[in-house]
C-alpha positions as CSV (number, residue, x, y, z in Angstrom):
1,Q,39.5,39.2,47.1
2,V,38.4,35.6,48.8
3,Q,40.4,34.0,51.2
4,L,40.3,30.0,52.1
5,V,41.9,28.7,55.2
6,E,41.9,25.6,55.8
7,S,42.0,23.0,59.1
8,G,41.9,19.7,60.5
9,G,45.1,18.2,59.5
10,G,47.4,16.6,61.9
11,L,49.0,12.9,62.1
12,V,47.4,10.1,62.1
13,Q,48.1,6.4,61.9
14,P,47.3,4.5,58.9
15,G,43.7,3.1,58.8
16,G,42.9,6.5,60.7
17,S,41.1,9.2,59.6
18,L,40.9,12.8,59.4
19,R,38.3,15.5,58.5
20,L,40.1,18.8,56.6
21,S,37.8,21.9,57.0
22,C,37.9,24.9,54.5
23,A,36.9,28.0,55.0
24,A,35.9,31.0,52.8
25,S,36.3,34.7,54.1
26,R,33.1,35.9,52.2
27,S,29.5,33.8,51.5
28,I,27.8,36.5,49.5
29,F,30.0,36.1,46.6
30,S,30.0,33.1,44.3
31,I,33.3,30.7,44.8
32,Y,32.0,27.5,43.5
33,P,33.5,25.1,42.6
34,M,35.4,24.8,45.3
35,G,37.8,21.8,46.0
36,W,40.8,19.9,47.7
37,Y,44.1,19.2,46.0
38,R,47.3,18.0,47.4
39,Q,50.7,17.7,47.2
40,A,53.2,15.3,48.7
41,P,57.5,16.5,48.8
42,G,58.9,16.2,45.7
43,K,55.4,15.7,43.5
44,Q,53.3,17.8,41.5
45,R,50.0,19.3,43.3
46,E,46.8,16.6,42.6
47,L,43.7,16.9,42.3
48,V,41.7,15.4,45.4
49,A,38.2,16.1,45.1
50,T,36.0,19.0,43.6
51,I,32.3,20.6,44.6
52,T,29.7,22.4,42.8
53,H,27.1,24.5,44.5
54,G,24.6,22.3,43.2
55,D,26.5,19.1,45.7
56,S,28.4,17.6,41.7
57,T,31.1,15.9,43.2
58,N,34.7,14.6,41.6
59,Y,37.5,12.5,42.8
60,A,40.6,11.4,42.1
61,D,40.5,7.6,41.2
62,S,43.3,7.1,44.3
63,V,40.7,8.0,46.7
64,K,37.2,7.0,45.1
65,G,35.1,5.5,48.2
66,L,37.5,6.6,50.6
67,F,37.4,10.3,50.6
68,T,34.2,12.1,50.6
69,I,33.6,15.9,50.3
70,S,30.4,17.9,51.3
71,R,29.5,21.3,51.8
72,G,28.7,22.6,55.0
73,K,25.2,24.0,56.0
74,A,27.4,27.4,56.7
75,E,27.9,29.2,53.6
76,N,31.1,28.7,51.7
77,T,32.5,26.0,53.8
78,V,34.0,22.9,52.7
79,Y,35.0,19.5,54.1
80,L,37.1,16.6,53.2
81,Q,36.5,13.7,55.2
82,M,38.8,11.1,54.9
83,N,38.7,7.3,56.0
84,S,41.2,5.0,56.3
85,L,44.3,6.8,55.2
86,Q,47.4,5.6,54.3
87,T,51.0,6.4,53.8
88,E,50.9,7.3,50.1
89,D,47.9,9.9,51.5
90,T,50.9,11.9,53.0
91,A,51.1,15.5,51.8
92,V,50.0,19.5,52.2
93,Y,46.8,19.8,51.3
94,Y,45.3,22.6,50.1
95,C,41.4,24.3,49.6
96,N,41.0,26.0,45.9
97,A,38.0,28.1,44.6
98,L,37.3,28.6,41.1
99,Q,40.4,27.2,40.3
100,F,42.6,30.1,41.3
101,Y,41.9,30.8,44.7
102,W,44.2,28.8,47.4
103,G,44.4,28.2,50.9
104,Q,47.9,27.8,52.8
105,G,47.6,24.5,53.3
106,T,47.4,22.0,56.1
107,Q,49.8,19.0,56.5
108,V,48.3,15.6,56.5
109,T,51.0,12.7,57.7
110,V,49.9,9.2,58.0
111,S,52.6,7.2,59.9
112,S,52.6,4.7,62.3
């Protein structure tokens, strides 16, 4: 019932920035909390950041102070601003809603 579509991934050099977007197919339903997860090759999927409808946020220790999750002015839209990207941030980034629904993911590659 909930469809999520990520965008904004790509190739960036170390120290660069990217802004990921996640849009839900419907805005009339409550789909929060929403969040971002990532999975690098050969590794488990891990939490990056979450946000509630009341704008309460949580971050993985590895991205605190570097990444920012936020809600857009449009309903059921979240962003992940990623600054100071490093090679270890290379992964497929997935949007999540209600800890149950998943997007297909968007590739983020940090390389020189």
